[in-house]
C-alpha positions as CSV (number, residue, x, y, z in Angstrom):
1,M,10.7,-60.7,25.1
2,Q,10.6,-57.7,22.8
3,N,8.9,-54.5,23.8
4,I,6.8,-53.0,21.0
5,Q,8.1,-49.6,20.0
6,V,7.4,-47.9,16.7
7,N,7.5,-44.1,16.7
8,S,8.0,-43.4,13.0
9,E,7.8,-44.9,9.6
10,I,11.5,-44.5,8.9
11,G,13.5,-45.4,12.1
12,R,15.9,-48.3,11.7
13,L,13.8,-51.5,11.5
14,E,14.7,-53.9,14.3
15,G,11.8,-56.4,14.3
16,V,9.1,-57.2,11.8
17,I,6.2,-59.7,11.4
18,L,5.8,-61.3,8.0
19,H,3.7,-64.1,6.4
20,T,5.3,-66.0,3.6
21,P,2.6,-66.8,1.1
22,G,1.7,-70.5,1.1
23,Q,-1.0,-72.9,-0.2
24,E,-3.8,-70.4,0.6
25,V,-2.6,-68.5,-2.5
26,E,-3.1,-71.6,-4.7
27,K,-6.6,-72.1,-3.3
28,M,-7.9,-68.9,-5.0
29,T,-9.9,-69.3,-8.2
30,P,-11.3,-66.8,-10.7
31,E,-14.7,-67.5,-9.1
32,N,-13.7,-66.6,-5.6
33,A,-11.0,-64.0,-6.2
34,E,-13.4,-61.0,-5.9
35,R,-14.8,-62.4,-2.6
36,A,-11.2,-62.8,-1.5
37,L,-10.6,-59.0,-2.3
38,Y,-8.4,-59.8,-5.3
39,S,-8.8,-58.7,-8.9
40,D,-6.7,-61.6,-10.2
41,I,-5.2,-64.9,-9.0
42,L,-1.6,-65.4,-8.2
43,N,0.9,-68.0,-9.2
44,L,2.4,-69.3,-6.0
45,S,5.8,-70.5,-7.3
46,V,6.5,-67.1,-8.9
47,A,5.2,-65.1,-6.0
48,S,7.3,-67.3,-3.6
49,D,10.5,-66.6,-5.5
50,E,9.7,-62.9,-5.4
51,Y,8.8,-63.0,-1.7
52,R,12.1,-64.7,-0.9
53,Q,13.9,-61.6,-2.1
54,F,11.8,-59.4,0.2
55,K,12.2,-61.6,3.2
56,G,15.9,-62.2,2.5
57,I,16.7,-58.5,2.7
58,L,14.7,-58.1,5.9
59,S,16.3,-61.2,7.5
60,Q,19.8,-59.7,6.9
61,H,18.7,-56.4,8.4
62,C,16.6,-57.2,11.4
63,Q,14.7,-59.9,13.4
64,T,11.9,-61.4,11.4
65,Y,8.9,-63.3,12.8
66,E,6.5,-65.6,10.7
67,V,2.8,-65.4,11.5
68,K,2.4,-69.2,11.1
69,D,5.2,-69.9,13.6
70,L,3.9,-67.5,16.1
71,L,0.4,-68.9,15.7
72,S,1.6,-72.5,16.1
73,D,3.5,-71.4,19.3
74,I,0.4,-70.0,21.0
75,L,-1.8,-72.9,19.9
76,A,0.5,-75.1,22.0
77,F,-1.0,-73.5,25.1
78,D,-4.2,-75.4,25.9
79,K,-6.2,-72.5,27.2
80,V,-5.2,-70.2,24.3
81,R,-6.0,-72.9,21.7
82,D,-9.4,-73.7,23.2
83,Q,-10.4,-70.0,23.4
84,L,-9.1,-69.0,20.0
85,L,-10.5,-72.0,18.0
86,K,-13.9,-71.7,19.7
87,T,-14.1,-68.0,19.0
88,I,-13.1,-68.4,15.3
89,C,-15.6,-71.3,14.7
90,Q,-18.4,-69.4,16.5
91,L,-17.7,-66.2,14.6
92,E,-17.6,-67.9,11.2
93,G,-20.8,-69.9,11.9
94,V,-19.2,-73.4,12.1
95,P,-19.2,-74.3,15.8
96,E,-19.5,-78.0,14.9
97,L,-15.9,-77.7,13.5
98,T,-14.4,-76.9,16.9
99,P,-13.8,-80.5,18.1
100,F,-12.0,-81.4,14.9
101,L,-9.7,-78.4,15.1
102,L,-9.0,-79.1,18.8
103,S,-8.0,-82.7,17.9
104,L,-5.2,-81.4,15.7
105,D,-1.7,-80.7,17.0
106,H,-0.7,-77.1,17.2
107,R,1.3,-77.0,14.0
108,E,-1.5,-78.6,11.9
109,A,-4.1,-76.4,13.5
110,A,-2.1,-73.3,12.6
111,R,-1.7,-74.5,9.0
112,Q,-5.4,-75.1,8.6
113,L,-6.5,-71.8,10.2
114,I,-4.4,-70.1,7.5
115,E,-4.7,-72.4,4.5
116,G,-8.4,-73.3,5.1
117,V,-10.4,-76.2,6.5
118,E,-12.0,-78.3,3.8
119,I,-15.7,-78.9,4.2
120,R,-16.6,-82.4,5.4
121,R,-19.6,-83.5,3.2
122,D,-21.2,-85.6,5.9
123,N,-24.8,-84.5,5.4
124,L,-26.9,-83.5,2.5
125,T,-26.6,-79.8,2.9
126,K,-22.8,-80.0,2.8
127,Y,-22.8,-82.6,0.0
128,L,-24.8,-80.2,-2.2
129,S,-22.9,-77.1,-1.1
130,N,-20.8,-75.3,-3.8
131,E,-18.4,-74.3,-1.1
132,R,-15.1,-76.1,-0.8
133,Y,-14.1,-74.9,2.7
134,S,-15.8,-74.6,6.0
135,L,-13.1,-72.1,7.0
136,S,-11.9,-70.2,3.9
137,P,-8.2,-69.8,3.2
138,L,-6.7,-66.5,4.4
139,H,-5.6,-65.3,1.0
140,N,-4.7,-61.8,2.2
141,F,-2.5,-62.7,5.2
142,L,0.7,-61.9,3.3
143,F,-0.3,-58.3,3.8
144,T,0.4,-58.4,7.5
145,R,0.2,-54.6,7.9
146,D,-3.6,-54.5,8.0
147,A,-4.7,-56.8,10.8
148,S,-2.5,-55.3,13.4
149,M,-0.3,-52.2,13.6
150,S,2.2,-51.0,16.1
151,L,1.2,-47.6,17.5
152,Y,4.1,-46.3,19.6
153,N,4.4,-48.8,22.5
154,K,1.0,-50.5,21.9
155,V,-0.5,-52.7,19.2
156,L,-3.7,-51.6,17.5
157,I,-5.7,-54.6,16.3
158,G,-7.4,-54.0,12.9
159,K,-11.2,-53.9,12.6
160,M,-11.4,-55.1,9.0
161,A,-13.6,-53.6,6.4
162,S,-14.5,-57.1,5.0
163,N,-15.4,-60.0,7.3
164,V,-13.4,-62.4,5.1
165,R,-10.4,-60.9,7.0
166,D,-11.8,-61.0,10.5
167,R,-9.9,-64.2,11.4
168,E,-6.6,-62.4,10.7
169,S,-7.4,-59.8,13.4
170,L,-8.4,-62.6,15.9
171,I,-5.1,-64.4,15.2
172,M,-2.9,-61.3,15.6
173,D,-4.8,-60.2,18.8
174,S,-4.2,-63.6,20.3
175,I,-0.5,-63.6,19.3
176,F,0.2,-60.2,20.9
177,R,-1.7,-61.1,24.1
178,H,-0.2,-64.6,24.6
179,H,3.1,-65.1,22.7
180,P,6.2,-64.8,25.0
181,A,8.2,-63.1,22.3
182,F,6.2,-59.8,22.7
183,M,5.3,-57.5,25.6
184,A,2.5,-55.2,24.4
185,E,-0.7,-53.7,25.4
186,T,-3.3,-54.2,22.7
187,L,-6.0,-51.8,21.6
188,N,-8.9,-53.8,20.1
189,P,-12.0,-51.9,18.9
190,A,-13.9,-55.2,18.6
191,K,-13.5,-55.6,22.3
192,T,-13.3,-52.2,23.9
193,A,-15.3,-49.8,21.7
194,D,-18.8,-48.8,22.5
195,P,-20.9,-51.7,21.2
196,K,-23.3,-49.2,19.4
197,L,-20.3,-47.9,17.4
198,Q,-18.5,-51.2,16.7
199,R,-20.5,-51.9,13.5
200,E,-19.3,-48.5,12.1
201,I,-15.6,-48.8,13.1
202,R,-13.2,-49.9,10.4
203,I,-9.4,-49.6,10.8
204,E,-6.8,-51.2,8.6
205,G,-3.0,-50.7,9.0
206,G,-2.4,-49.6,5.4
207,D,-4.2,-46.4,6.4
208,V,-2.2,-45.7,9.6
209,L,1.2,-44.0,9.3
210,I,3.3,-42.8,12.2
211,A,5.0,-39.7,11.1
212,R,6.7,-38.8,14.4
213,E,6.2,-39.3,18.1
214,D,3.5,-36.6,18.1
215,V,2.1,-37.0,14.6
216,L,-0.1,-39.6,13.0
217,V,-1.3,-39.6,9.3
218,I,-4.4,-41.6,8.7
219,G,-6.4,-42.3,5.5
220,T,-10.1,-42.6,5.5
221,G,-12.0,-44.3,2.7
222,I,-13.4,-47.8,2.0
223,R,-11.1,-49.5,4.5
224,T,-10.8,-47.1,7.4
225,S,-13.9,-45.2,8.6
226,T,-14.2,-41.9,10.4
227,Q,-15.5,-43.8,13.4
228,G,-12.3,-45.9,13.3
229,I,-10.2,-42.8,13.4
230,D,-12.4,-41.5,16.3
231,F,-11.5,-44.7,18.2
232,I,-7.8,-43.8,17.7
233,I,-8.4,-40.2,18.8
234,D,-10.1,-41.5,22.0
235,A,-7.1,-43.8,22.7
236,I,-4.7,-40.8,22.4
237,K,-7.0,-38.6,24.5
238,A,-6.9,-41.3,27.2
239,E,-3.1,-40.9,27.5
240,K,-3.5,-37.2,28.5
241,S,0.1,-36.6,27.5
242,G,1.2,-33.5,25.7
243,T,0.2,-32.3,22.2
244,H,-0.6,-34.8,19.4
245,H,-1.6,-34.1,15.8
246,I,-3.6,-36.4,13.6
247,L,-3.7,-35.6,9.9
248,V,-6.6,-37.3,8.1
249,Q,-6.5,-37.7,4.3
250,E,-9.7,-38.5,2.5
251,L,-9.3,-41.2,-0.2
252,P,-11.4,-42.0,-3.3
253,E,-13.5,-45.1,-3.3
254,T,-12.2,-46.0,-6.8
255,P,-10.0,-47.2,-8.3
256,E,-9.3,-50.2,-6.1
257,S,-5.6,-49.4,-6.0
258,F,-6.5,-46.5,-3.7
259,I,-7.7,-48.8,-0.9
260,H,-5.2,-47.5,1.7
261,L,-3.3,-44.3,2.2
262,D,0.1,-46.1,1.8
263,M,-0.9,-46.8,-1.8
264,V,-0.6,-43.1,-2.5
265,F,1.7,-41.8,0.2
266,T,4.7,-43.2,2.2
267,F,7.5,-41.7,4.2
268,I,11.0,-42.7,2.9
269,D,13.4,-40.4,4.7
270,R,13.5,-37.5,7.3
271,D,12.9,-35.0,4.5
272,T,11.4,-37.1,1.7
273,C,8.2,-38.8,0.9
274,M,6.8,-40.8,-2.0
275,V,3.4,-39.4,-3.3
276,Y,0.9,-40.1,-6.0
277,E,0.7,-36.5,-7.2
278,P,-2.8,-36.3,-8.6
279,L,-4.3,-37.0,-5.1
280,I,-1.7,-35.6,-2.7
281,K,-0.4,-32.5,-4.5
282,Q,-3.0,-31.5,-7.1
283,H,-6.2,-29.7,-6.4
284,N,-9.1,-32.2,-5.9
285,R,-12.2,-32.7,-3.7
286,F,-10.5,-35.0,-1.1
287,R,-9.9,-33.1,2.0
288,T,-7.0,-33.1,4.5
289,I,-8.2,-32.6,8.1
290,H,-5.8,-31.5,10.9
291,I,-6.9,-32.6,14.4
292,T,-5.0,-31.3,17.4
293,I,-5.2,-33.1,20.8
294,D,-3.8,-31.4,23.8
295,N,-3.6,-33.1,27.2
296,G,-6.5,-35.4,26.6
297,K,-8.8,-33.0,24.8
298,V,-9.5,-32.2,21.1
299,K,-8.2,-28.6,20.9
300,S,-9.0,-28.0,17.2
301,I,-10.2,-29.5,13.9
302,N,-9.3,-27.7,10.7
303,T,-9.1,-28.3,7.0
304,E,-5.6,-28.0,5.5
305,P,-4.8,-27.2,1.8
306,N,-3.2,-30.6,1.3
307,L,-1.3,-33.3,3.2
308,L,2.2,-32.1,2.3
309,M,1.5,-28.5,3.4
310,A,-0.1,-29.8,6.7
311,L,3.0,-31.9,7.4
312,N,5.4,-29.0,6.6
313,T,3.6,-26.7,9.0
314,L,4.5,-29.3,11.7
315,G,8.2,-29.0,10.9
316,F,8.8,-31.8,8.4
317,N,9.9,-29.8,5.3
318,L,9.3,-32.7,3.1
319,K,10.3,-33.0,-0.5
320,A,7.9,-35.1,-2.6
321,V,9.1,-37.7,-5.1
322,G,6.4,-38.6,-7.6
323,C,5.2,-42.1,-8.1
324,G,5.6,-42.8,-11.8
325,G,7.6,-39.6,-12.4
326,D,6.2,-36.6,-14.2
327,D,4.0,-38.3,-16.8
328,S,0.3,-38.8,-15.8
329,W,0.1,-42.1,-17.7
330,H,3.1,-43.5,-16.0
331,Q,1.8,-42.2,-12.7
332,E,-1.5,-44.0,-13.1
333,R,0.1,-47.3,-14.3
334,E,2.7,-47.5,-11.6
335,Q,0.4,-46.4,-8.7
336,W,-1.8,-49.3,-9.8
337,H,1.1,-51.7,-9.1
338,S,2.0,-50.2,-5.7
339,G,4.5,-47.7,-7.0
340,A,4.0,-45.4,-4.0
341,N,4.1,-48.3,-1.5
342,F,7.7,-48.3,0.0
343,L,9.0,-49.8,3.2
344,A,11.7,-47.8,4.9
345,I,14.2,-50.1,6.8
346,A,16.3,-47.1,7.9
347,P,16.1,-43.4,7.2
348,G,16.5,-43.1,3.4
349,V,16.9,-46.9,2.8
350,V,13.7,-48.3,1.3
351,I,12.4,-51.4,-0.4
352,G,10.1,-51.3,-3.5
353,Y,9.2,-53.1,-6.7
354,E,11.7,-53.0,-9.5
355,R,8.8,-53.1,-12.1
356,N,7.9,-49.5,-11.4
357,V,10.8,-48.2,-13.5
358,Y,9.7,-44.5,-13.7
359,T,9.2,-44.4,-9.9
360,I,12.7,-45.8,-9.4
361,D,14.1,-43.4,-11.9
362,A,12.4,-40.5,-10.0
363,L,14.0,-41.7,-6.8
364,N,17.4,-41.9,-8.5
365,K,17.1,-38.3,-9.7
366,A,16.2,-37.3,-6.1
367,G,19.5,-38.7,-4.9
368,F,18.7,-42.3,-4.1
369,G,21.1,-45.0,-5.2
370,V,19.5,-48.1,-6.8
371,I,20.5,-51.6,-5.8
372,K,18.8,-54.9,-6.8
373,S,18.0,-57.2,-3.9
374,K,19.8,-60.1,-5.7
375,D,23.1,-58.3,-5.5
376,I,22.7,-58.1,-1.7
377,L,21.5,-61.7,-1.3
378,E,24.3,-63.0,-3.5
379,K,26.8,-61.2,-1.3
380,K,27.9,-58.9,-4.0
381,L,26.9,-55.8,-2.0
382,D,26.0,-55.0,1.6
383,I,22.8,-53.2,2.6
384,P,23.7,-49.5,2.2
385,Q,23.7,-47.0,5.0
386,Q,23.0,-44.0,2.7
387,K,20.0,-43.0,0.6
388,T,19.1,-46.1,-1.5
389,V,16.2,-48.0,-2.9
390,I,16.6,-51.7,-2.8
391,T,14.4,-53.2,-5.6
392,I,12.7,-56.6,-5.4
393,A,10.9,-58.5,-8.2
394,G,7.2,-57.8,-8.2
395,A,5.8,-59.1,-11.4
396,E,3.5,-61.5,-9.5
397,L,3.3,-60.0,-6.0
398,A,2.2,-56.6,-7.2
399,R,-0.9,-58.3,-8.7
400,G,-2.1,-59.0,-5.2
401,G,-2.7,-55.3,-4.7
402,G,0.1,-54.4,-2.2
403,G,3.8,-53.6,-1.9
404,A,6.6,-53.8,0.6
405,R,4.9,-51.7,3.3
406,C,1.7,-53.8,3.0
407,M,3.7,-57.0,3.4
408,S,5.3,-56.0,6.7
409,M,4.2,-55.3,10.2
410,P,7.0,-53.6,12.1
411,V,7.1,-54.3,15.9
412,K,10.3,-52.3,16.7
413,R,12.1,-49.4,15.2
414,S,15.0,-47.3,16.6
415,G,14.5,-43.6,17.3
416,V,15.0,-41.0,14.6
417,D,17.4,-38.0,15.1
418,W,15.2,-35.4,13.6
């Protein structure tokens, strides 16, 4: 049993939850892509080859868990299966589907919950329906960061901005409450928040970054609402333990590549971060708010000049590496394909897409070595211990709208010697 413990974005990664993309990706069409929150459809065979590089590096470095395996495990428990399947079917308006799902063995039930349950055309309405699925495939589940997020020694369950992703949150909540691999208290706004506020609460993991034991950085925009951040504030206030800082960064509603904070800002070392400069460093109308909580009470709320300056006043002294380098055209192009979205597996050791060549070059100039994941997987090199960016192929995966951080949900990191 693994205790949940994540106190930073950069501590050595010891455990992570992944979801290898499967047939749910192939079940996306140009017609339903927008409803599935995609701007394009993906080729599964190419995406799978690229994902194998990503998972291969993580598997050499730490314990990896697959969502489908974890889900299958808990569905083997009769009470858990009954409750979860009934809840999903009720929520998605197909209660008549419950007996069918309960008749499946736990592995097949897990597969269909993720890959979709095809509609049974056993009446006129269903026969004439243009829908193919009674339960839609979970096209977005490879981005495991969003539906749940480790928050120190707890797990915060996402309250998704789009109801097409609600099933992901239900599954992750059930996994953390029932799987014997984890010992964690869950914070679920769908269950514990004031019912009057639940409709306004939105929280997705791509917006929630743990800077340090006492500092959170949270984006607010189309995926995470101010009410969602207030829910997190209330959870920290309830602890009544010392001083905590929450830095809130406002995000634009467009373009769609700005959906989460980690698409424009990620921590990559004790003293280094990756930024999309036009939003994070340059003057603009999007505010940075500094909230200080002291022993269970909000002590102050102030506006800061920008996110970097706010972090540095808290003792970080961060150097910013620019996504796309110095050229505004390159910055815009590479941010679109998750050029700022890096996953740190140890301080200064990060994973990102090799396609973002100007971003990789900027990291190299900032003192980071560059290694292709294939060289590690083919045993030509070991995973380095010093500043390094490990590049993975991302010609197809990047078109899904997320990078290495989006595709990972850390459950344990070692502490950082600041």
